[in-house]
Backbone bond lengths (Angstrom), bond angles and torsions (degrees), N, CA, C in turn:
res aa  C-N    CA-C-N  psi(-1)  N-CA   C-N-CA  omega(-1)  CA-C   N-CA-C  phi
1 M - - - 1.455 - - 1.515 109.37 -
2 R 1.341 116.65 125.71 1.455 120.49 178.77 1.520 108.38 -142.06
3 M 1.311 116.27 119.26 1.455 120.80 176.71 1.512 107.73 -132.65
4 V 1.329 116.84 128.07 1.453 121.94 179.11 1.517 107.78 -132.72
5 S 1.329 116.88 133.68 1.451 120.32 177.55 1.516 110.17 -60.10
6 S 1.325 116.74 135.47 1.467 121.14 -179.25 1.519 112.30 -81.04
7 A 1.333 117.88 -5.35 1.465 120.84 -173.80 1.527 113.03 -101.11
8 L 1.332 118.12 13.74 1.459 120.45 -175.20 1.520 111.48 -81.13
9 A 1.338 116.16 123.00 1.462 120.57 172.57 1.524 108.61 -75.87
10 R 1.321 116.63 149.21 1.465 120.20 -178.40 1.526 109.50 -81.92
11 V 1.317 116.76 117.02 1.460 122.77 179.66 1.526 108.09 -131.79
12 Q 1.321 116.39 169.26 1.459 120.20 177.74 1.523 110.35 -77.05
13 L 1.329 116.65 136.97 1.458 121.69 175.77 1.526 108.77 -82.70
14 R 1.340 116.77 116.38 1.459 121.32 -174.71 1.532 113.44 -110.43
15 G 1.317 118.36 -7.20 1.455 119.20 178.50 1.507 112.01 174.34
16 V 1.333 115.52 152.56 1.459 122.92 -178.76 1.527 108.48 -128.02
17 V 1.335 116.53 133.97 1.463 122.86 179.05 1.526 108.15 -117.59
18 F 1.324 115.79 129.12 1.458 121.72 -178.64 1.523 111.60 -106.64
19 D 1.320 116.33 145.59 1.448 122.77 156.27 1.531 105.76 -76.59
20 M 1.337 117.27 167.58 1.461 119.39 -179.18 1.526 112.28 -106.02
21 D 1.341 117.83 -74.18 1.460 121.47 -173.32 1.524 110.84 -66.22
22 G 1.326 116.08 122.47 1.455 121.37 -178.71 1.512 113.90 87.17
23 T 1.340 116.74 -10.28 1.469 121.32 179.13 1.519 110.09 -113.51
24 L 1.327 116.45 -59.45 1.465 120.58 174.85 1.525 111.52 -92.43
25 T 1.320 117.23 -28.61 1.464 120.11 -178.40 1.523 111.22 -121.37
26 V 1.312 115.07 150.31 1.461 121.47 177.58 1.526 108.51 -68.55
27 P 1.340 119.43 128.58 1.471 120.58 178.83 1.527 110.77 -56.53
28 N 1.340 116.01 129.99 1.467 118.38 -178.41 1.522 112.81 -138.50
29 L 1.334 117.38 15.06 1.461 121.02 176.50 1.525 109.70 -112.23
30 D 1.312 116.21 134.40 1.463 122.28 175.86 1.520 107.12 -90.18
31 F 1.333 116.67 94.60 1.458 119.74 -174.05 1.524 112.39 -69.07
32 K 1.327 117.25 -32.70 1.461 118.44 176.64 1.518 110.44 -62.43
33 E 1.327 117.05 -40.33 1.455 120.70 177.78 1.529 110.56 -67.72
34 M 1.333 117.31 -38.00 1.459 120.75 177.90 1.524 110.73 -60.79
35 Y 1.341 116.29 -46.55 1.458 120.09 179.63 1.521 110.91 -64.38
36 R 1.351 116.33 -40.06 1.463 119.84 -179.08 1.514 110.36 -63.28
37 R 1.324 117.07 -47.94 1.461 120.89 -178.31 1.520 111.86 -66.17
38 A 1.341 115.69 -33.07 1.462 119.82 -179.08 1.521 112.15 -80.77
39 G 1.357 116.79 -17.05 1.449 119.94 -176.71 1.509 113.63 74.84
40 V 1.344 116.44 29.38 1.462 122.23 -179.32 1.523 108.64 -104.40
41 P 1.343 119.11 130.49 1.471 120.42 175.76 1.529 110.50 -56.49
42 F 1.318 116.96 136.47 1.467 120.28 -171.46 1.530 112.55 -63.49
43 G 1.307 118.59 -24.30 1.457 120.29 179.19 1.516 113.75 -78.24
44 D 1.345 117.34 -13.59 1.463 120.74 179.69 1.530 110.68 -81.60
45 D 1.338 115.91 165.89 1.459 121.15 175.00 1.525 107.64 -94.02
46 I 1.322 116.75 110.02 1.461 121.30 -175.94 1.527 112.37 -66.19
47 L 1.350 116.77 -17.42 1.465 120.47 179.77 1.524 112.45 -98.06
48 S 1.330 117.36 6.20 1.463 119.96 178.42 1.526 109.64 -70.52
49 S 1.334 116.00 161.08 1.461 120.61 -178.16 1.533 111.33 -59.49
50 R 1.323 116.44 -30.44 1.463 120.01 179.59 1.525 111.04 -58.41
51 W 1.338 116.97 -45.91 1.452 120.62 -174.97 1.521 112.67 -90.19
52 R 1.314 118.24 -27.48 1.468 119.40 -179.00 1.520 111.97 -70.23
53 S 1.331 117.89 -15.02 1.464 120.47 176.35 1.527 111.65 -84.61
54 D 1.332 116.67 -2.13 1.463 121.95 -179.11 1.538 108.95 -94.35
55 A 1.321 117.00 119.61 1.471 121.42 -175.32 1.524 111.76 -61.61
56 H 1.329 117.34 -39.53 1.467 119.95 -179.64 1.522 110.75 -65.51
57 V 1.331 117.53 -44.20 1.463 121.10 179.01 1.525 109.62 -60.36
58 N 1.329 117.19 -45.72 1.461 120.22 179.76 1.524 111.73 -61.19
59 A 1.331 116.55 -39.08 1.464 119.94 -179.49 1.526 110.99 -64.78
60 V 1.337 117.22 -41.45 1.463 120.99 178.37 1.524 110.45 -64.39
61 I 1.336 116.89 -46.17 1.466 120.62 179.72 1.523 110.54 -58.34
62 E 1.327 116.81 -48.44 1.461 120.12 -176.98 1.526 111.27 -65.29
63 E 1.335 117.69 -40.72 1.463 120.16 179.93 1.527 110.80 -62.21
64 M 1.342 116.97 -45.76 1.461 119.47 -177.40 1.525 111.64 -73.07
65 E 1.334 117.08 -33.93 1.462 118.56 177.41 1.525 111.24 -69.82
66 E 1.331 117.45 -34.74 1.464 119.64 175.67 1.526 110.18 -63.00
67 E 1.319 117.00 -41.81 1.469 119.95 175.62 1.526 110.26 -61.62
68 G 1.324 116.36 -41.97 1.455 120.54 -179.28 1.517 113.19 -64.76
69 R 1.335 116.98 -34.78 1.471 119.44 -179.60 1.528 111.73 -61.61
70 Q 1.307 116.55 -27.96 1.460 120.01 -177.07 1.523 113.00 -74.35
71 T 1.324 117.58 -16.04 1.466 120.33 -177.27 1.527 112.81 -122.62
72 L 1.339 117.07 17.10 1.461 119.59 178.86 1.520 110.62 -62.64
73 Q 1.332 116.77 135.59 1.455 121.06 173.65 1.517 109.59 -148.11
74 L 1.324 115.92 152.42 1.453 121.39 179.93 1.519 111.31 -69.01
75 V 1.327 116.38 146.69 1.459 119.81 171.40 1.526 108.58 -72.17
76 P 1.325 118.86 154.33 1.462 120.82 176.12 1.527 111.04 -56.83
77 G 1.310 115.84 132.96 1.453 121.30 177.70 1.512 114.45 93.50
78 A 1.348 118.44 -15.10 1.464 120.39 -177.19 1.526 111.63 -65.24
79 A 1.332 117.24 -45.51 1.466 119.92 -179.57 1.519 110.94 -64.17
80 E 1.324 116.43 -40.51 1.462 119.85 -178.48 1.525 111.29 -65.68
81 L 1.331 116.98 -43.34 1.462 119.46 178.89 1.525 110.60 -66.16
82 A 1.338 117.22 -41.48 1.461 120.20 178.83 1.530 111.07 -61.26
83 E 1.312 117.13 -42.17 1.466 120.30 179.43 1.520 111.24 -67.21
84 W 1.324 116.55 -36.99 1.467 120.65 177.45 1.523 110.35 -63.59
85 L 1.329 117.04 -46.88 1.463 120.69 179.21 1.522 111.11 -63.24
86 H 1.326 116.47 -43.38 1.464 120.11 179.82 1.525 111.33 -63.29
87 A 1.327 116.89 -41.39 1.467 120.17 -179.97 1.520 111.56 -60.70
88 H 1.329 116.48 -30.38 1.466 120.61 -179.50 1.518 112.33 -99.87
89 E 1.354 115.46 13.48 1.467 122.92 173.41 1.525 112.45 57.04
90 I 1.324 115.95 40.94 1.459 121.90 175.49 1.530 107.76 -97.99
91 P 1.336 118.57 119.48 1.477 120.85 -176.74 1.526 111.69 -61.24
92 M 1.332 114.67 149.07 1.461 121.47 177.57 1.521 109.86 -127.51
93 A 1.334 116.20 138.63 1.461 122.60 175.52 1.524 108.21 -133.29
94 M 1.340 115.78 175.78 1.464 120.37 180.00 1.522 109.01 -147.09
95 V 1.338 115.70 141.90 1.469 122.29 172.32 1.520 106.77 -130.38
96 T 1.337 116.31 123.58 1.460 120.38 -174.74 1.515 110.96 -142.80
97 R 1.338 115.96 153.51 1.456 121.89 172.66 1.527 111.21 -84.86
98 N 1.323 117.53 0.32 1.458 120.73 174.02 1.527 110.18 -68.99
99 S 1.319 116.14 163.27 1.460 121.55 179.33 1.526 110.93 -76.21
100 G 1.318 115.32 161.93 1.459 119.72 175.08 1.517 111.75 -61.19
101 R 1.323 117.09 -34.66 1.468 121.01 178.04 1.523 110.97 -62.43
102 T 1.344 116.50 -42.11 1.461 119.83 178.80 1.522 110.81 -68.07
103 V 1.317 117.42 -39.43 1.465 120.47 177.67 1.523 110.19 -61.75
104 D 1.337 117.66 -44.21 1.469 120.76 178.67 1.526 110.97 -61.16
105 H 1.330 116.75 -42.90 1.465 120.54 178.23 1.527 110.32 -62.18
106 F 1.313 116.31 -43.45 1.465 121.04 179.26 1.524 110.92 -59.25
107 M 1.316 117.27 -46.54 1.469 120.42 -178.18 1.527 112.04 -66.11
108 R 1.327 116.82 -37.38 1.465 119.97 -177.43 1.521 112.89 -77.58
109 N 1.333 117.08 -34.69 1.461 119.76 -167.42 1.520 116.12 -118.07
110 V 1.338 118.08 -15.92 1.457 120.18 -173.55 1.526 112.40 -120.57
111 W 1.323 117.30 -40.11 1.458 121.22 -178.54 1.524 110.22 -59.79
112 P 1.349 118.76 140.55 1.466 120.44 -176.25 1.532 112.65 -57.64
113 S 1.313 116.55 132.30 1.467 121.13 -179.07 1.527 112.25 -68.64
114 T 1.326 117.32 -15.30 1.459 122.20 179.59 1.520 112.51 -82.45
115 V 1.331 117.30 -4.37 1.464 122.36 -176.18 1.522 108.74 -125.51
116 P 1.345 119.14 133.83 1.472 120.10 177.10 1.521 111.30 -58.79
117 P 1.327 117.63 154.70 1.468 120.07 178.83 1.529 111.72 -57.01
118 I 1.322 115.09 145.22 1.461 120.82 176.18 1.524 109.87 -62.38
119 S 1.335 116.19 137.88 1.458 119.99 178.73 1.525 110.54 -151.93
120 P 1.345 115.71 127.59 1.458 129.33 -2.52 1.533 111.43 -74.30
121 A 1.331 115.88 155.18 1.466 122.36 172.61 1.524 106.53 -121.31
122 I 1.312 117.23 100.32 1.457 123.37 -171.26 1.526 109.89 -95.76
123 S 1.333 115.88 122.82 1.465 122.08 179.54 1.526 109.47 -108.13
124 R 1.325 116.22 -179.75 1.474 120.11 178.15 1.520 111.84 -68.67
125 D 1.340 116.96 -14.32 1.461 119.97 179.76 1.520 112.65 -84.11
126 D 1.319 117.46 -8.26 1.459 120.77 177.91 1.526 110.49 -84.51
127 A 1.304 115.18 163.33 1.474 120.84 -171.81 1.527 112.09 -85.66
128 H 1.336 116.06 58.34 1.461 120.84 176.33 1.521 108.45 -135.15
129 P 1.328 118.06 144.51 1.471 119.95 175.65 1.531 110.41 -61.08
130 A 1.311 115.97 154.16 1.462 120.68 -179.71 1.526 111.03 -69.43
131 K 1.336 115.39 154.57 1.465 120.13 171.72 1.525 108.80 -56.99
132 P 1.334 119.02 144.64 1.465 127.76 10.97 1.526 116.05 -92.58
133 D 1.343 119.46 13.69 1.460 119.87 172.85 1.526 108.56 -58.79
134 P 1.334 119.38 130.21 1.473 121.72 -170.58 1.523 115.34 -82.66
135 A 1.338 118.42 5.05 1.461 119.69 -173.25 1.528 113.00 -58.14
136 A 1.335 117.67 -39.09 1.463 120.07 -178.13 1.524 111.45 -64.26
137 L 1.329 117.23 -36.54 1.461 119.44 177.48 1.524 110.62 -66.92
138 G 1.317 117.19 -36.24 1.456 119.70 175.90 1.514 111.45 -62.61
139 A 1.334 116.92 -39.46 1.464 120.62 178.88 1.521 111.42 -66.59
140 I 1.329 116.75 -38.33 1.467 120.65 178.75 1.521 110.09 -65.24
141 A 1.325 117.29 -47.08 1.458 120.68 179.82 1.525 110.78 -59.23
142 A 1.332 116.96 -42.37 1.460 120.73 179.32 1.527 111.22 -63.31
143 S 1.343 117.09 -39.22 1.473 120.01 -179.94 1.515 111.81 -66.39
144 W 1.343 116.89 -28.43 1.460 121.48 177.86 1.526 112.53 -88.34
145 G 1.335 116.84 -10.61 1.455 120.42 -178.31 1.514 113.59 73.11
146 V 1.349 116.09 31.44 1.469 120.15 178.51 1.523 108.35 -125.91
147 A 1.327 116.00 162.01 1.460 120.67 179.45 1.523 110.14 -88.33
148 L 1.334 115.53 148.79 1.459 119.26 170.66 1.522 109.18 -63.96
149 G 1.327 116.17 135.34 1.450 120.00 -179.22 1.511 110.69 165.30
150 P 1.325 117.56 -169.68 1.471 121.30 -173.37 1.520 114.53 -68.78
151 E 1.335 118.00 -8.35 1.466 119.51 177.36 1.526 111.98 -77.80
152 L 1.332 117.18 -9.55 1.461 122.09 175.05 1.521 109.15 -107.93
153 L 1.336 116.13 151.54 1.460 122.07 -177.07 1.512 109.90 -130.45
154 M 1.345 116.36 130.24 1.457 122.59 173.88 1.522 108.74 -103.13
155 I 1.351 116.86 127.77 1.459 122.35 -179.00 1.521 109.15 -116.62
156 G 1.336 117.46 126.47 1.454 120.42 177.59 1.500 111.69 -158.40
157 D 1.330 115.67 175.29 1.465 120.54 -177.83 1.523 112.25 -109.05
158 S 1.330 117.84 4.00 1.463 120.87 -178.15 1.523 110.86 -118.04
159 P 1.338 118.28 116.58 1.462 119.49 175.82 1.523 112.20 -60.23
160 S 1.334 117.60 -42.28 1.459 120.24 -174.58 1.519 113.13 -73.71
161 N 1.334 117.79 -34.76 1.457 120.31 179.86 1.524 112.62 -94.34
162 D 1.328 117.65 -54.82 1.455 120.61 -171.09 1.525 113.61 -80.35
163 V 1.336 117.62 -46.79 1.461 119.58 -179.65 1.526 110.17 -68.02
164 R 1.310 117.26 -45.56 1.472 119.09 177.41 1.522 111.42 -62.75
165 F 1.305 117.03 -36.98 1.467 123.40 176.37 1.525 110.49 -57.28
166 G 1.326 116.02 -51.09 1.458 119.71 179.53 1.512 112.57 -64.07
167 K 1.319 116.15 -44.39 1.461 119.70 -178.70 1.524 111.70 -64.75
168 A 1.340 116.96 -36.67 1.463 120.29 178.80 1.524 111.47 -63.07
169 A 1.336 116.11 -28.23 1.462 120.66 179.39 1.525 112.64 -91.37
170 G 1.332 116.91 -8.17 1.455 120.15 179.59 1.508 115.01 83.15
171 V 1.346 117.73 18.95 1.459 120.70 178.01 1.526 108.75 -103.40
172 R 1.325 116.37 166.15 1.454 120.14 176.35 1.526 110.27 -75.32
173 T 1.324 114.93 160.07 1.462 119.68 -173.52 1.522 111.15 -132.73
174 A 1.330 115.33 142.80 1.464 122.02 173.94 1.517 107.90 -125.39
175 L 1.316 116.48 127.84 1.459 122.36 179.94 1.520 108.97 -104.20
176 L 1.328 116.13 121.69 1.460 121.51 172.67 1.527 106.97 -86.09
177 D 1.317 115.73 108.79 1.466 121.40 -173.04 1.520 109.60 -115.77
178 T 1.320 115.89 70.97 1.458 121.08 179.13 1.526 110.11 -64.11
179 G 1.314 116.39 126.05 1.456 120.45 179.86 1.505 114.74 82.79
180 R 1.340 117.59 3.71 1.472 123.69 175.86 1.527 113.50 61.40
181 R 1.320 118.36 21.80 1.466 119.04 -175.41 1.522 112.00 -66.34
182 H 1.337 118.31 -35.89 1.461 120.15 178.93 1.522 111.49 -78.25
183 T 1.344 116.16 -40.43 1.456 120.06 -179.54 1.524 110.83 -62.44
184 E 1.310 115.43 -48.84 1.464 119.10 -178.60 1.528 111.73 -70.40
185 G 1.318 116.57 -24.72 1.460 119.64 177.16 1.516 113.17 -87.58
186 G 1.335 116.82 -2.09 1.459 120.68 178.48 1.512 113.61 68.30
187 S 1.344 117.40 31.77 1.461 119.99 -174.29 1.527 112.62 -125.75
188 T 1.319 117.45 42.92 1.460 120.17 -179.45 1.522 112.98 -82.65
189 E 1.339 118.83 -6.63 1.460 123.57 -177.29 1.531 111.73 56.96
190 D 1.339 116.14 28.99 1.469 121.73 177.78 1.522 112.47 57.75
191 A 1.335 116.40 42.42 1.464 119.97 174.32 1.531 109.49 -58.78
192 D 1.320 116.58 147.65 1.465 120.55 -178.82 1.527 111.86 -69.99
193 F 1.314 116.35 -32.55 1.466 122.21 176.00 1.529 107.72 -129.39
194 V 1.315 117.09 138.60 1.463 121.43 171.68 1.527 106.89 -128.71
195 V 1.336 116.86 121.36 1.461 120.77 -177.16 1.520 109.72 -131.51
196 G 1.302 116.35 152.90 1.448 121.43 177.50 1.508 113.04 -88.66
197 S 1.335 117.56 -13.69 1.461 122.77 -179.92 1.521 108.74 -153.57
198 L 1.325 116.63 145.93 1.461 119.66 178.73 1.520 112.19 -63.12
199 V 1.338 116.78 -24.26 1.455 119.01 -178.48 1.524 111.72 -66.21
200 E 1.335 117.45 -20.24 1.461 121.13 178.19 1.533 112.27 -76.19
201 L 1.322 116.60 -19.45 1.458 119.09 -164.79 1.527 113.55 -75.05
202 A 1.330 118.81 -30.97 1.464 120.24 -177.81 1.527 111.58 -57.38
203 R 1.330 116.53 -43.20 1.462 119.45 179.07 1.534 110.84 -62.57
204 H 1.323 117.53 -41.83 1.463 120.25 178.70 1.527 110.69 -61.46
205 L 1.328 116.49 -42.04 1.464 119.66 -178.96 1.520 110.62 -65.11
206 W 1.335 116.55 -41.94 1.457 120.17 178.98 1.524 111.42 -64.30
207 E 1.316 116.79 -40.55 1.462 120.76 -176.57 1.530 112.49 -76.73
208 T 1.324 117.37 -22.18 1.463 120.91 -171.34 1.526 113.03 -105.64
209 Y 1.331 116.76 -33.25 1.455 121.95 -177.29 1.532 111.11 -108.01
210 D 1.334 115.58 164.01 1.450 121.44 161.66 1.520 106.76 -84.74
211 V 1.314 116.61 118.58 1.458 121.76 178.77 1.517 107.59 -103.06
212 V 1.328 116.34 102.35 1.463 122.07 -179.27 1.520 106.86 -85.61
213 S 1.331 116.07 109.56 1.461 120.20 -167.23 1.526 112.10 -131.57
214 P 1.335 117.81 145.14 1.458 120.24 173.69 1.525 112.72 -66.37
215 L 1.332 117.37 -14.28 1.459 120.72 178.91 1.517 112.54 -83.05
216 G 1.338 116.82 -5.46 1.462 119.68 -176.36 1.507 110.74 93.75
217 N 1.319 116.57 -171.71 1.465 119.57 -174.89 1.524 112.42 -127.07
218 T 1.324 116.30 31.99 1.458 119.32 177.79 1.521 110.18 -94.49
219 E 1.321 115.97 158.27 1.461 120.01 178.39 1.521 111.79 -61.26
220 L 1.332 116.93 -28.07 1.455 120.22 -178.87 1.526 110.86 -57.23
221 H 1.343 115.82 -38.04 1.457 119.83 -176.15 1.526 113.92 -98.56
222 L 1.329 117.58 -26.82 1.450 118.79 -167.46 1.517 115.14 -106.72
223 K 1.289 119.51 -15.86 1.459 117.93 176.98 1.516 110.02 -161.39
224 K 1.298 114.78 159.90 1.455 122.38 171.40 1.515 106.95 -138.29
225 P 1.323 117.84 153.73 1.470 118.21 176.80 1.520 110.79 -64.55
226 Q 1.269 120.95 139.59 1.461 125.33 173.07 1.526 113.29 48.92
227 P 1.349 118.62 62.84 1.466 119.05 177.53 1.531 111.14 -61.66
228 M 1.328 115.54 142.54 1.453 121.22 -178.88 1.530 109.65 -114.89
229 P 1.350 117.93 158.87 1.460 119.81 -175.94 1.506 114.45 -55.80
230 Q 1.345 120.00 -30.45 1.439 120.34 -177.25 1.517 112.87 -80.47
231 V 1.329 118.92 -9.22 1.468 121.21 179.65 1.514 108.68 -74.16
232 R 1.314 117.89 126.70 1.451 121.37 -172.64 1.529 112.44 -85.89
233 I 1.328 118.81 -37.54 1.468 122.25 175.59 1.509 107.55 -130.87
234 F 1.325 118.01 126.04 1.453 121.62 -175.97 1.519 110.13 -74.72
């Protein structure tokens, strides 16, 4: 599955921001079970200030997240895309509703050792409103010394959180739609890119953006036909 907006002007790619759960990592938390055990109505936000002040809710969240940390793994294509971006010196950041403890565990134990840690990596413990409020993207852009705009890309698996988050900040958006559930449901929120796997995204970035790279701008270094998950540099 490959969908790219036809209205994209060609600009330089200056940075990529990832969501974590379901985007970089395979989903491994049963949220319905978390809500049931915590006694929180499923339509509510379990991470809102209302529920985070409840000791029982916090205990359930921490217990299940600790279990989840033990089985975190990258989604197919995540390592390859990260290595491709790193090779072309494109900065990477992350914004997640996961805890800072989970983010630290992810960076130490799951993130590819061939790629420097993502920076900034903003968790729910940092002083920014939760997605889709765009404040965290503004902080990331400021840390990189670039302006919010189409030269930055937000990648996530949630139309309501990640795509709206990116659009609220004025950056381009890529929706990871594994299994076509959002595409077939008509709920992509008009993401600029829709892909079924992160391994597809490098070609879209090369074809859509100017990639200013120390490797040069030839096909030999920047793309190959039909990249596969096991390919380490496209």
